[in-house]
N, CA, C, O and the ligand as a Tripos MOL2 file, in Angstrom:
@<TRIPOS>MOLECULE
protein
  253   251    64     0     0
PROTEIN
NO_CHARGES

@<TRIPOS>ATOM
      1 N         -10.6560   27.7740   31.6790 N.3       1 MET1
      2 CA         -9.5520   27.9050   32.0150 C.3       1 MET1
      3 C          -8.9030   26.4540   31.9910 C.2       1 MET1
      4 O          -9.5180   25.4830   32.4320 O.2       1 MET1
      5 N          -7.8820   26.3780   31.5590 N.am      2 THR2
      6 CA         -6.8950   25.2200   31.2210 C.3       2 THR2
      7 C          -5.9050   25.0160   32.5520 C.2       2 THR2
      8 O          -5.1010   25.9270   32.7510 O.2       2 THR2
      9 N          -5.9060   24.0970   33.3070 N.am      3 SER3
     10 CA         -4.8350   23.7560   34.3860 C.3       3 SER3
     11 C          -3.7090   23.2320   33.7550 C.2       3 SER3
     12 O          -3.6890   22.5090   32.7590 O.2       3 SER3
     13 N          -2.6140   23.7220   34.5230 N.am      4 PRO4
     14 CA         -1.1610   23.3320   33.8850 C.3       4 PRO4
     15 C          -1.1410   21.7050   33.5790 C.2       4 PRO4
     16 O          -0.5110   21.1970   32.6520 O.2       4 PRO4
     17 N          -2.0170   20.9300   34.6130 N.am      5 ALA5
     18 CA         -1.9640   19.3830   34.5290 C.3       5 ALA5
     19 C          -2.2290   19.2150   32.9440 C.2       5 ALA5
     20 O          -1.4790   18.4880   32.2920 O.2       5 ALA5
     21 N          -3.2950   19.8880   32.3370 N.am      6 GLU6
     22 CA         -3.8950   19.4330   31.1190 C.3       6 GLU6
     23 C          -2.8830   19.6070   29.9070 C.2       6 GLU6
     24 O          -3.0430   18.9840   28.8570 O.2       6 GLU6
     25 N          -1.9410   20.3990   30.0910 N.am      7 GLN7
     26 CA         -1.0710   21.0370   29.0100 C.3       7 GLN7
     27 C          -0.3520   19.6260   28.4580 C.2       7 GLN7
     28 O          -0.4730   19.3890   27.2560 O.2       7 GLN7
     29 N           0.3580   18.7280   29.2550 N.am      8 PRO8
     30 CA          0.9500   17.6720   28.4840 C.3       8 PRO8
     31 C          -0.0340   16.8270   27.8190 C.2       8 PRO8
     32 O           0.4500   16.1670   26.8990 O.2       8 PRO8
     33 N          -1.2280   16.6700   28.0190 N.am      9 MET9
     34 CA         -2.1640   15.7240   27.3600 C.3       9 MET9
     35 C          -2.4850   16.7420   26.1340 C.2       9 MET9
     36 O          -3.0050   16.1510   25.1880 O.2       9 MET9
     37 N          -2.3060   18.0540   25.9430 N.am     10 VAL10
     38 CA         -2.8760   18.6910   24.6560 C.3      10 VAL10
     39 C          -1.5170   18.7030   23.9660 C.2      10 VAL10
     40 O          -1.5300   18.8810   22.7480 O.2      10 VAL10
     41 N          -0.3270   18.5370   24.5880 N.am     11 ALA11
     42 CA          0.6760   18.2690   23.4870 C.3      11 ALA11
     43 C           0.8280   17.0990   23.0810 C.2      11 ALA11
     44 O           1.3360   17.0080   21.9640 O.2      11 ALA11
     45 N           0.4900   15.8950   23.7450 N.am     12 ALA12
     46 CA          0.7140   14.6700   23.4700 C.3      12 ALA12
     47 C          -0.4250   14.4570   22.3780 C.2      12 ALA12
     48 O          -0.0550   13.7530   21.4390 O.2      12 ALA12
     49 N          -1.7650   14.9320   22.3070 N.am     13 ALA13
     50 CA         -2.7010   14.7470   21.2780 C.3      13 ALA13
     51 C          -2.1630   15.3440   19.9990 C.2      13 ALA13
     52 O          -2.2120   14.7700   18.9120 O.2      13 ALA13
     53 N          -1.6400   16.5540   20.2130 N.am     14 ALA14
     54 CA         -0.8870   16.9560   18.8700 C.3      14 ALA14
     55 C           0.1140   16.2030   18.3780 C.2      14 ALA14
     56 O           0.2840   16.1300   17.1610 O.2      14 ALA14
     57 N           0.8410   15.6010   19.1870 N.am     15 ALA15
     58 CA          1.8240   14.7010   18.7690 C.3      15 ALA15
     59 C           1.5680   13.5520   18.0370 C.2      15 ALA15
     60 O           2.3190   13.0430   17.2050 O.2      15 ALA15
     61 N           0.1270   13.0470   18.4930 N.am     16 ALA16
     62 CA         -0.2880   11.9450   18.0350 C.3      16 ALA16
     63 C          -0.9340   12.2440   16.6650 C.2      16 ALA16
     64 O          -0.8160   11.4770   15.7090 O.2      16 ALA16
     65 N          -1.7400   13.5980   16.6170 N.am     17 ALA17
     66 CA         -2.0290   14.0200   15.2180 C.3      17 ALA17
     67 C          -0.8780   14.0290   14.2920 C.2      17 ALA17
     68 O          -0.9790   13.4120   13.2310 O.2      17 ALA17
     69 N           0.1000   14.6060   14.5580 N.am     18 ALA18
     70 CA          1.2010   14.6570   13.7580 C.3      18 ALA18
     71 C           1.6600   13.1790   13.0800 C.2      18 ALA18
     72 O           1.8680   12.9410   11.8900 O.2      18 ALA18
     73 N           1.7460   12.2860   14.2150 N.am     19 ALA19
     74 CA          1.9570   11.1460   13.9510 C.3      19 ALA19
     75 C           1.2800   10.3840   12.7680 C.2      19 ALA19
     76 O           1.8250    9.6910   11.9090 O.2      19 ALA19
     77 N          -0.1350   10.7020   12.9450 N.am     20 VAL20
     78 CA         -1.1490   10.3550   11.9440 C.3      20 VAL20
     79 C          -0.7010   10.7180   10.8220 C.2      20 VAL20
     80 O          -0.4430    9.8730    9.9660 O.2      20 VAL20
     81 N          -0.5280   11.9930   10.6120 N.am     21 VAL21
     82 CA         -0.0210   12.7490    9.4100 C.3      21 VAL21
     83 C           1.3240   12.0440    8.7600 C.2      21 VAL21
     84 O           1.4810   11.7390    7.5780 O.2      21 VAL21
     85 N           2.1620   11.8850    9.7480 N.am     22 ALA22
     86 CA          3.4360   11.3650    9.2570 C.3      22 ALA22
     87 C           3.1850   10.0090    8.6400 C.2      22 ALA22
     88 O           3.7500    9.7190    7.5850 O.2      22 ALA22
     89 N           2.1860    8.9730    9.3720 N.am     23 ALA23
     90 CA          2.0730    7.8020    8.9730 C.3      23 ALA23
     91 C           1.3380    7.8490    7.4920 C.2      23 ALA23
     92 O           1.7080    7.0790    6.6060 O.2      23 ALA23
     93 N           0.4970    8.6020    7.3260 N.am     24 ALA24
     94 CA         -0.1910    8.8320    5.9030 C.3      24 ALA24
     95 C           0.7630    9.2750    4.8760 C.2      24 ALA24
     96 O           0.6250    8.8770    3.7190 O.2      24 ALA24
     97 N           1.7820   10.1180    5.2260 N.am     25 GLY25
     98 CA          2.7560   10.5550    4.2950 C.3      25 GLY25
     99 C           3.8780    9.3450    3.8900 C.2      25 GLY25
    100 O           4.4880    9.2630    2.8240 O.2      25 GLY25
    101 N           3.9580    8.5480    4.9090 N.am     26 GLU26
    102 CA          5.1500    7.3800    4.6850 C.3      26 GLU26
    103 C           4.3550    6.3020    3.8470 C.2      26 GLU26
    104 O           4.9040    5.6520    2.9580 O.2      26 GLU26
    105 N           3.0820    6.1630    4.1750 N.am     27 GLN27
    106 CA          2.2350    4.9960    3.1880 C.3      27 GLN27
    107 C           2.1760    5.6190    1.7550 C.2      27 GLN27
    108 O           2.4430    4.9210    0.7760 O.2      27 GLN27
    109 N           1.8570    6.8180    1.6440 N.am     28 ALA28
    110 CA          1.8550    7.3640    0.3090 C.3      28 ALA28
    111 C           3.3750    7.1500   -0.3590 C.2      28 ALA28
    112 O           3.5540    6.7280   -1.5010 O.2      28 ALA28
    113 N           4.2420    7.4560    0.4070 N.am     29 TYR29
    114 CA          5.7230    7.3780   -0.1240 C.3      29 TYR29
    115 C           5.9750    6.0760   -0.6220 C.2      29 TYR29
    116 O           6.3740    5.9250   -1.7770 O.2      29 TYR29
    117 N           5.7550    5.0060    0.2350 N.am     30 ARG30
    118 CA          5.9520    3.6040    0.1660 C.3      30 ARG30
    119 C           5.2160    3.0970   -1.2530 C.2      30 ARG30
    120 O           5.6940    2.2880   -2.0480 O.2      30 ARG30
    121 N           3.9760    3.7600   -1.3570 N.am     31 ALA31
    122 CA          3.0760    3.3600   -2.4240 C.3      31 ALA31
    123 C           3.6930    3.8700   -3.8600 C.2      31 ALA31
    124 O           3.5780    3.2110   -4.8930 O.2      31 ALA31
    125 N           4.3610    5.1320   -3.7770 N.am     32 TRP32
    126 CA          5.2990    5.7890   -4.7720 C.3      32 TRP32
    127 C           6.2920    4.9660   -4.9430 C.2      32 TRP32
    128 O           6.3930    4.5860   -6.1090 O.2      32 TRP32
    129 N           7.0850    4.5350   -4.1980 N.am     33 LEU33
    130 CA          8.3960    3.6200   -4.3090 C.3      33 LEU33
    131 C           8.0840    2.6450   -4.6920 C.2      33 LEU33
    132 O           8.7190    2.2650   -5.6750 O.2      33 LEU33
    133 N           7.1320    1.8430   -4.2420 N.am     34 ALA34
    134 CA          6.9060    0.3890   -4.8130 C.3      34 ALA34
    135 C           6.2510    0.7100   -6.3160 C.2      34 ALA34
    136 O           6.3520   -0.2320   -7.1020 O.2      34 ALA34
    137 N           5.7720    1.5850   -6.6860 N.am     35 HIS35
    138 CA          5.2420    1.8010   -8.1440 C.3      35 HIS35
    139 C           6.4960    1.8220   -8.8510 C.2      35 HIS35
    140 O           6.7610    0.9420   -9.6690 O.2      35 HIS35
    141 N           7.4030    2.9060   -8.5530 N.am     36 THR36
    142 CA          8.6760    3.2370   -9.4060 C.3      36 THR36
    143 C           9.5870    1.9640   -9.5100 C.2      36 THR36
    144 O          10.3670    1.8520  -10.4550 O.2      36 THR36
    145 N           9.4810    0.9510   -8.4810 N.am     37 ALA37
    146 CA         10.4880   -0.1500   -8.6910 C.3      37 ALA37
    147 C           9.8400   -0.9860   -9.4630 C.2      37 ALA37
    148 O          10.6080   -1.8170   -9.9490 O.2      37 ALA37
    149 N           8.5210   -1.1400   -9.8460 N.am     38 THR38
    150 CA          7.7950   -1.9690  -10.5220 C.3      38 THR38
    151 C           7.2620   -1.6280  -12.2200 C.2      38 THR38
    152 O           6.9970   -2.3940  -13.1460 O.2      38 THR38
    153 N           7.2550   -0.2770  -12.1240 N.am     39 CYS39
    154 CA          6.7230    0.4260  -13.3830 C.3      39 CYS39
    155 C           7.8210    0.6730  -14.3320 C.2      39 CYS39
    156 O           8.7630    1.4240  -14.0800 O.2      39 CYS39
    157 N           7.6540   -0.0600  -15.5630 N.am     40 ALA40
    158 CA          8.5460    0.1760  -16.7720 C.3      40 ALA40
    159 C           8.7550    1.5870  -17.2310 C.2      40 ALA40
    160 O           9.8650    2.0870  -17.4120 O.2      40 ALA40
    161 N           7.5210    2.2380  -17.4200 N.am     41 THR41
    162 CA          7.7020    3.7400  -17.7050 C.3      41 THR41
    163 C           8.4720    4.3730  -16.7720 C.2      41 THR41
    164 O           9.3160    5.1570  -17.2070 O.2      41 THR41
    165 N           8.3700    4.2030  -15.4690 N.am     42 CYS42
    166 CA          9.3570    4.7660  -14.6240 C.3      42 CYS42
    167 C          10.5960    4.5610  -14.7070 C.2      42 CYS42
    168 O          11.3370    5.4880  -14.3770 O.2      42 CYS42
    169 N          11.1910    3.2720  -15.1760 N.am     43 ARG43
    170 CA         12.4850    2.9920  -15.1820 C.3      43 ARG43
    171 C          13.1880    3.7050  -16.3770 C.2      43 ARG43
    172 O          14.3830    4.0010  -16.3580 O.2      43 ARG43
    173 N          12.4550    3.9230  -17.2810 N.am     44 VAL44
    174 CA         12.9880    4.5900  -18.6050 C.3      44 VAL44
    175 C          12.7290    6.0510  -18.7610 C.2      44 VAL44
    176 O          13.3740    6.7490  -19.5430 O.2      44 VAL44
    177 N          11.7100    6.5230  -17.9520 N.am     45 SER45
    178 CA         11.5040    7.9060  -18.2080 C.3      45 SER45
    179 C          10.9400    8.4000  -16.8940 C.2      45 SER45
    180 O          10.6240    7.5620  -16.0500 O.2      45 SER45
    181 N          10.7600    9.9100  -16.6090 N.am     46 ALA46
    182 CA         10.3660   10.3330  -15.3700 C.3      46 ALA46
    183 C           8.7940   10.9290  -15.7520 C.2      46 ALA46
    184 O           8.0990   11.4940  -14.9080 O.2      46 ALA46
    185 N           8.3840   10.7150  -17.0890 N.am     47 ALA47
    186 CA          7.0090   11.1040  -17.2370 C.3      47 ALA47
    187 C           6.2650    9.9290  -17.3970 C.2      47 ALA47
    188 O           6.0000    9.3680  -18.4600 O.2      47 ALA47
    189 N           5.8620    9.5120  -15.9630 N.am     48 CYS48
    190 CA          4.8430    8.5460  -15.8030 C.3      48 CYS48
    191 C           3.7710    9.1850  -15.0250 C.2      48 CYS48
    192 O           3.9450    9.5980  -13.8780 O.2      48 CYS48
    193 N           2.5210    9.2680  -15.7450 N.am     49 PRO49
    194 CA          1.3510    9.8680  -14.9650 C.3      49 PRO49
    195 C           0.8820    9.3410  -13.6650 C.2      49 PRO49
    196 O           0.4770   10.0300  -12.7290 O.2      49 PRO49
    197 N           1.0000    7.7380  -13.7070 N.am     50 THR50
    198 CA          0.8660    7.2490  -12.3530 C.3      50 THR50
    199 C           1.7800    7.7620  -11.2090 C.2      50 THR50
    200 O           1.2860    7.9800  -10.1030 O.2      50 THR50
    201 N           3.0340    7.9500  -11.4340 N.am     51 SER51
    202 CA          4.1110    8.3550  -10.8740 C.3      51 SER51
    203 C           3.9430    9.8990  -10.2400 C.2      51 SER51
    204 O           4.2660   10.2020   -9.0910 O.2      51 SER51
    205 N           3.4370   10.7000  -11.1150 N.am     52 VAL52
    206 CA          3.1510   11.9310  -10.9280 C.3      52 VAL52
    207 C           1.9600   12.0530   -9.9540 C.2      52 VAL52
    208 O           1.9650   13.0300   -9.2050 O.2      52 VAL52
    209 N           0.8100   11.0590   -9.8690 N.am     53 ARG53
    210 CA         -0.1770   11.1170   -9.1500 C.3      53 ARG53
    211 C           0.1880   10.6300   -7.9370 C.2      53 ARG53
    212 O          -0.3720   11.1720   -6.9840 O.2      53 ARG53
    213 N           0.9720    9.7540   -7.6910 N.am     54 LEU54
    214 CA          1.5230    9.1600   -6.3890 C.3      54 LEU54
    215 C           2.0380    9.9630   -5.8240 C.2      54 LEU54
    216 O           1.8470   10.0900   -4.6140 O.2      54 LEU54
    217 N           2.9300   10.8360   -6.5720 N.am     55 GLY55
    218 CA          3.8720   11.8400   -6.0460 C.3      55 GLY55
    219 C           2.9190   12.9510   -5.2840 C.2      55 GLY55
    220 O           3.1860   13.4340   -4.1830 O.2      55 GLY55
    221 N           1.9860   13.2020   -5.9220 N.am     56 ARG56
    222 CA          0.9670   14.2900   -5.6810 C.3      56 ARG56
    223 C           0.5120   13.9370   -4.2070 C.2      56 ARG56
    224 O           0.5710   14.6940   -3.2380 O.2      56 ARG56
    225 N           0.0660   12.6850   -4.2320 N.am     57 ALA57
    226 CA         -0.8620   12.3290   -3.1160 C.3      57 ALA57
    227 C           0.1300   12.1530   -1.9070 C.2      57 ALA57
    228 O          -0.2120   12.2660   -0.7300 O.2      57 ALA57
    229 N           1.3710   11.8700   -2.3320 N.am     58 TRP58
    230 CA          2.3790   11.7020   -0.9930 C.3      58 TRP58
    231 C           2.3760   13.2810   -0.5630 C.2      58 TRP58
    232 O           1.8540   13.5080    0.5280 O.2      58 TRP58
    233 N           2.7700   14.1300   -1.1140 N.am     59 ARG59
    234 CA          3.0230   15.7210   -0.9620 C.3      59 ARG59
    235 C           1.6780   16.1370   -0.2010 C.2      59 ARG59
    236 O           1.7290   16.9640    0.7100 O.2      59 ARG59
    237 N           0.7360   15.6740   -0.5110 N.am     60 LYS60
    238 CA         -0.7920   16.1030   -0.2130 C.3      60 LYS60
    239 C          -0.8730   15.3900    1.5170 C.2      60 LYS60
    240 O          -1.2380   15.9260    2.5620 O.2      60 LYS60
    241 N          -0.5510   14.4990    1.3450 N.am     61 ALA61
    242 CA         -0.5810   13.7590    2.7330 C.3      61 ALA61
    243 C           0.3280   14.0910    3.7800 C.2      61 ALA61
    244 O           0.1220   13.8280    4.9650 O.2      61 ALA61
    245 N           1.5500   14.7920    3.2370 N.am     62 ARG62
    246 CA          2.4650   15.0620    4.2390 C.3      62 ARG62
    247 C           2.1200   16.4540    4.9030 C.2      62 ARG62
    248 O           2.7170   16.9080    5.8790 O.2      62 ARG62
    249 N           1.0420   17.0880    4.2200 N.am     63 ARG63
    250 CA          0.6980   18.3360    4.9460 C.3      63 ARG63
    251 C          -0.0710   18.4160    6.2390 C.2      63 ARG63
    252 O          -0.3000   19.5100    6.7550 O.2      63 ARG63
    253 ZN          5.0190    4.6460  -13.3010 Zn       64 ZN64
@<TRIPOS>BOND
     1     1     2 1
     2     2     3 1
     3     3     4 2
     4     3     5 am
     5     5     6 1
     6     6     7 1
     7     7     8 2
     8     7     9 am
     9     9    10 1
    10    10    11 1
    11    11    12 2
    12    11    13 am
    13    13    14 1
    14    14    15 1
    15    15    16 2
    16    15    17 am
    17    17    18 1
    18    18    19 1
    19    19    20 2
    20    19    21 am
    21    21    22 1
    22    22    23 1
    23    23    24 2
    24    23    25 am
    25    25    26 1
    26    26    27 1
    27    27    28 2
    28    27    29 am
    29    29    30 1
    30    30    31 1
    31    31    32 2
    32    31    33 am
    33    33    34 1
    34    34    35 1
    35    35    36 2
    36    35    37 am
    37    37    38 1
    38    38    39 1
    39    39    40 2
    40    39    41 am
    41    41    42 1
    42    42    43 1
    43    43    44 2
    44    43    45 am
    45    45    46 1
    46    46    47 1
    47    47    48 2
    48    47    49 am
    49    49    50 1
    50    50    51 1
    51    51    52 2
    52    51    53 am
    53    53    54 1
    54    54    55 1
    55    55    56 2
    56    55    57 am
    57    57    58 1
    58    58    59 1
    59    59    60 2
    60    59    61 am
    61    61    62 1
    62    62    63 1
    63    63    64 2
    64    63    65 am
    65    65    66 1
    66    66    67 1
    67    67    68 2
    68    67    69 am
    69    69    70 1
    70    70    71 1
    71    71    72 2
    72    71    73 am
    73    73    74 1
    74    74    75 1
    75    75    76 2
    76    75    77 am
    77    77    78 1
    78    78    79 1
    79    79    80 2
    80    79    81 am
    81    81    82 1
    82    82    83 1
    83    83    84 2
    84    83    85 am
    85    85    86 1
    86    86    87 1
    87    87    88 2
    88    87    89 am
    89    89    90 1
    90    90    91 1
    91    91    92 2
    92    91    93 am
    93    93    94 1
    94    94    95 1
    95    95    96 2
    96    95    97 am
    97    97    98 1
    98    98    99 1
    99    99   100 2
   100    99   101 am
   101   101   102 1
   102   102   103 1
   103   103   104 2
   104   103   105 am
   105   105   106 1
   106   106   107 1
   107   107   108 2
   108   107   109 am
   109   109   110 1
   110   110   111 1
   111   111   112 2
   112   111   113 am
   113   113   114 1
   114   114   115 1
   115   115   116 2
   116   115   117 am
   117   117   118 1
   118   118   119 1
   119   119   120 2
   120   119   121 am
   121   121   122 1
   122   122   123 1
   123   123   124 2
   124   123   125 am
   125   125   126 1
   126   126   127 1
   127   127   128 2
   128   127   129 am
   129   129   130 1
   130   130   131 1
   131   131   132 2
   132   131   133 am
   133   133   134 1
   134   134   135 1
   135   135   136 2
   136   135   137 am
   137   137   138 1
   138   138   139 1
   139   139   140 2
   140   139   141 am
   141   141   142 1
   142   142   143 1
   143   143   144 2
   144   143   145 am
   145   145   146 1
   146   146   147 1
   147   147   148 2
   148   147   149 am
   149   149   150 1
   150   150   151 1
   151   151   152 2
   152   151   153 am
   153   153   154 1
   154   154   155 1
   155   155   156 2
   156   155   157 am
   157   157   158 1
   158   158   159 1
   159   159   160 2
   160   159   161 am
   161   161   162 1
   162   162   163 1
   163   163   164 2
   164   163   165 am
   165   165   166 1
   166   166   167 1
   167   167   168 2
   168   167   169 am
   169   169   170 1
   170   170   171 1
   171   171   172 2
   172   171   173 am
   173   173   174 1
   174   174   175 1
   175   175   176 2
   176   175   177 am
   177   177   178 1
   178   178   179 1
   179   179   180 2
   180   179   181 am
   181   181   182 1
   182   182   183 1
   183   183   184 2
   184   183   185 am
   185   185   186 1
   186   186   187 1
   187   187   188 2
   188   187   189 am
   189   189   190 1
   190   190   191 1
   191   191   192 2
   192   191   193 am
   193   193   194 1
   194   194   195 1
   195   195   196 2
   196   195   197 am
   197   197   198 1
   198   198   199 1
   199   199   200 2
   200   199   201 am
   201   201   202 1
   202   202   203 1
   203   203   204 2
   204   203   205 am
   205   205   206 1
   206   206   207 1
   207   207   208 2
   208   207   209 am
   209   209   210 1
   210   210   211 1
   211   211   212 2
   212   211   213 am
   213   213   214 1
   214   214   215 1
   215   215   216 2
   216   215   217 am
   217   217   218 1
   218   218   219 1
   219   219   220 2
   220   219   221 am
   221   221   222 1
   222   222   223 1
   223   223   224 2
   224   223   225 am
   225   225   226 1
   226   226   227 1
   227   227   228 2
   228   227   229 am
   229   229   230 1
   230   230   231 1
   231   231   232 2
   232   231   233 am
   233   233   234 1
   234   234   235 1
   235   235   236 2
   236   235   237 am
   237   237   238 1
   238   238   239 1
   239   239   240 2
   240   239   241 am
   241   241   242 1
   242   242   243 1
   243   243   244 2
   244   243   245 am
   245   245   246 1
   246   246   247 1
   247   247   248 2
   248   247   249 am
   249   249   250 1
   250   250   251 1
   251   251   252 2
@<TRIPOS>SUBSTRUCTURE
     1 MET1         2 RESIDUE 1 A MET
     2 THR2         6 RESIDUE 1 A THR
     3 SER3        10 RESIDUE 1 A SER
     4 PRO4        14 RESIDUE 1 A PRO
     5 ALA5        18 RESIDUE 1 A ALA
     6 GLU6        22 RESIDUE 1 A GLU
     7 GLN7        26 RESIDUE 1 A GLN
     8 PRO8        30 RESIDUE 1 A PRO
     9 MET9        34 RESIDUE 1 A MET
    10 VAL10       38 RESIDUE 1 A VAL
    11 ALA11       42 RESIDUE 1 A ALA
    12 ALA12       46 RESIDUE 1 A ALA
    13 ALA13       50 RESIDUE 1 A ALA
    14 ALA14       54 RESIDUE 1 A ALA
    15 ALA15       58 RESIDUE 1 A ALA
    16 ALA16       62 RESIDUE 1 A ALA
    17 ALA17       66 RESIDUE 1 A ALA
    18 ALA18       70 RESIDUE 1 A ALA
    19 ALA19       74 RESIDUE 1 A ALA
    20 VAL20       78 RESIDUE 1 A VAL
    21 VAL21       82 RESIDUE 1 A VAL
    22 ALA22       86 RESIDUE 1 A ALA
    23 ALA23       90 RESIDUE 1 A ALA
    24 ALA24       94 RESIDUE 1 A ALA
    25 GLY25       98 RESIDUE 1 A GLY
    26 GLU26      102 RESIDUE 1 A GLU
    27 GLN27      106 RESIDUE 1 A GLN
    28 ALA28      110 RESIDUE 1 A ALA
    29 TYR29      114 RESIDUE 1 A TYR
    30 ARG30      118 RESIDUE 1 A ARG
    31 ALA31      122 RESIDUE 1 A ALA
    32 TRP32      126 RESIDUE 1 A TRP
    33 LEU33      130 RESIDUE 1 A LEU
    34 ALA34      134 RESIDUE 1 A ALA
    35 HIS35      138 RESIDUE 1 A HIS
    36 THR36      142 RESIDUE 1 A THR
    37 ALA37      146 RESIDUE 1 A ALA
    38 THR38      150 RESIDUE 1 A THR
    39 CYS39      154 RESIDUE 1 A CYS
    40 ALA40      158 RESIDUE 1 A ALA
    41 THR41      162 RESIDUE 1 A THR
    42 CYS42      166 RESIDUE 1 A CYS
    43 ARG43      170 RESIDUE 1 A ARG
    44 VAL44      174 RESIDUE 1 A VAL
    45 SER45      178 RESIDUE 1 A SER
    46 ALA46      182 RESIDUE 1 A ALA
    47 ALA47      186 RESIDUE 1 A ALA
    48 CYS48      190 RESIDUE 1 A CYS
    49 PRO49      194 RESIDUE 1 A PRO
    50 THR50      198 RESIDUE 1 A THR
    51 SER51      202 RESIDUE 1 A SER
    52 VAL52      206 RESIDUE 1 A VAL
    53 ARG53      210 RESIDUE 1 A ARG
    54 LEU54      214 RESIDUE 1 A LEU
    55 GLY55      218 RESIDUE 1 A GLY
    56 ARG56      222 RESIDUE 1 A ARG
    57 ALA57      226 RESIDUE 1 A ALA
    58 TRP58      230 RESIDUE 1 A TRP
    59 ARG59      234 RESIDUE 1 A ARG
    60 LYS60      238 RESIDUE 1 A LYS
    61 ALA61      242 RESIDUE 1 A ALA
    62 ARG62      246 RESIDUE 1 A ARG
    63 ARG63      250 RESIDUE 1 A ARG
    64 ZN64       253 GROUP 0 **** ****
């Protein structure tokens, strides 16, 4: 049986877990952004395998 006093802790734990996921997503996003800013292929075309890979990693991390 869960006491009412434990509910805020459960909510805080869920928020912390969500923050970890968000941080991972942001890290992946920054990696993708840094790549597109420096990659010659990305500057001239959207068909860059590395960009696709980083984009997939970003979406996966956001889940
Ligand atoms: Zn690229």
